[in-house]
N, C-alpha and C positions, 0 to 999 in steps of 0.2 A: 090818343089815350096810351099812358105807360103802364104795363106791369113791370115789378121786379121780381125776379123767382134768385131764392137762395136752398141751394141741394148742396148735398154730400152723399155720394154713391160707393157701398164697398166692394173693393173688388179682388178677384180671386189671382192675384199677382204680386211680385216684386213690385217696388216703387218704379224703379228702372225701368223694368219690362212696360210696366203702364206706362210712364213717360215717354218710350219710344215709339209705342201707337198713335199717341195723342199727338206728335209733331206730322204724322202721316194726317195731312187735312183732306184728302181724297179715301181712306180709310175709316176715316171719323165718319165723313158725309155722308159713307154708304151705313154707318151705323143707326143714324135719323133715318125712321121712318120717311120715304117714301121721297128722300132726297139723291142728289146725283150733279155729280162734277162733272161739267162737261166741256168745259177748256181751263187751260192752266197758262195764264199769258206771262206769269213769272214766279220766282218761289214765293213770292208774298201774295200773287193778288190771282182770283181762282173766280169764276161762273159756272150757274149751276141752276139748277130746279127743283122746287121741291113740290110734289103734287101733291094730295090728299083726297082719299076717297070717303065718302060717308055714305055707304046706299046709293042711288040712284045719284045725287049730288057729287057734285066735288069742283075742288079750284087748283089751281096750279100759280105757280107764282115762278118770275124767272128776275134775278137776279147779280149781285156780285159778293165775294169774298174777301175782303181783306185781312190778311196776318199783319198785327199793329206789332206787337214782340212776341221776343220766344227766349225765355229765361231760364236756363238749364241749371243755372245753380239753385235757384228756388221750386223748381218743374213747375214753371208758371208760364201758362198759353192766352194770349189777348186777339182774338179775332172781333171784326165786326162786319154785319155782313146787311144789303139792304134790297130789296126788289120789290115789282111789284107784280098782280095776278094777269092773268093773258087779257082781262079785259079791261085795266086800265081804273078799274073802279074802288080796286084797295091796294094798300099801304104798307111793308112792313118793312124794320130794318130793328137790329138786333146787336149789344154792345157786348160782348162773353167774353169771363176772364175764369179761365178753369184753372187749379191746379193739383198736383198730385200731393197728396199729405204719405210720408210713408209708414209702414206696418211691420210688417217683418218680413223672413223669406219668400211667401208665396201672399202677402196681403195687402193692401192698403186701399186708402179713399179718394175716390173723385171726386173735385169738389168743384162747386161751380157758383158763380155769381153773375146774371144777366141781367138787363135792361132793355124789354121787347116794347118800342113804338107800333102799334095799329094806328091807320087811317082811311077815310072812305067805310065803303060796307063792312070791313072787318072789324071797325072799331066800335061795330053797333052789337056787339056780342055781350059788351059789358065788363068790368073789371073782373067780378068775381066769376063769372064763365071764363072770360081767359086763362086765369090763372088755374083753374080747375082742368082745362082743355091742355094749355103747355106742362103741365104737371102729370095729367098722363103720358105724353107724348115724351117729355122727357125720361121716365120709368120704364117706357119702353125702349129709346135710346143707350139709359145705361144696361139693361138685360145683354143688347145686342153687343153693347160695347165690352160689357163681361167675358161674354164667348170667347170674343177675339182676341182678346187680351189674355184668356187660360187658354188659348189655341199655342200660341207665342211662349207660355210661360212652360208650358208641356213642355215644346222644343228646346227651352234654352241649355242651352249643358250646364251639370253641375249642379239643375237648380230641382231640389223633390219637386213633382209635380204639385197642382194644387188639388184638394180633395173635391170629390163632387161634381153636379154640373156638368155640361154636355160639349168639351173643350171643342169640337169642329162641328157643332152649330152655324147651320147659316142664317145672320138674318134676316125678317124678311122686306120684302121691298118695296111693300105699301104697311100705311098705315092702321096698324088691328084696330077698325071703327067698333067691330062689336065691343073687344077690351075698354075703348076709350070712351063709347056711351058708358059702358056701366060703373067707369070709374066716377066719369062725370054727373051721373044718378045719384052714385054713394054721396060725393061729395056734396050737392045740391040737397039732400036727406039731410046729413050732418048739420049743414047751414039751416035746415028750416026746424028741425028741432031743440039747436042751439039757440034761436029765436024765440022759439017757444018757452022757453024756461027763463029767459031772462026777464 
């Protein structure tokens, strides 16, 4: 089963500062809830894990990430990742292209296009549920990424600091299951009422 995602998130920093962070694969992985880089085999290849805890249940994926392209001129990065869960009953793959769109001295946008493929038990959730879950995870990632890039912007010489936010906030190491469940529930309610109106 394939799910295609298109997202754009405002960032509280200049395009150049945000681009510097985007190229740091290990720092970017640290912004993803439950993700961790465990090994860097070379500048283009990494190994890592993603652990998701939801109440008493948990699922852990182990896999590899390859940096396919870094285009400094267009501030674009392309990553391809694949992995399997610890039981071998589910598999996942992702092809992600992320780019930075310039704004002003203290703002820009992080734009992403990704295709996620699921197989095995993980594919049983269905497209609508997968879209909703992925959307909530990406929102948490964007909040963590924004906190890191805002801290970088505040420390950049000769650049006015971005207003608001918590520059020194550390990103959570685990997926916020409560926020995820609430987001999925709201999306389900929206789809339910939309179907009734149609």
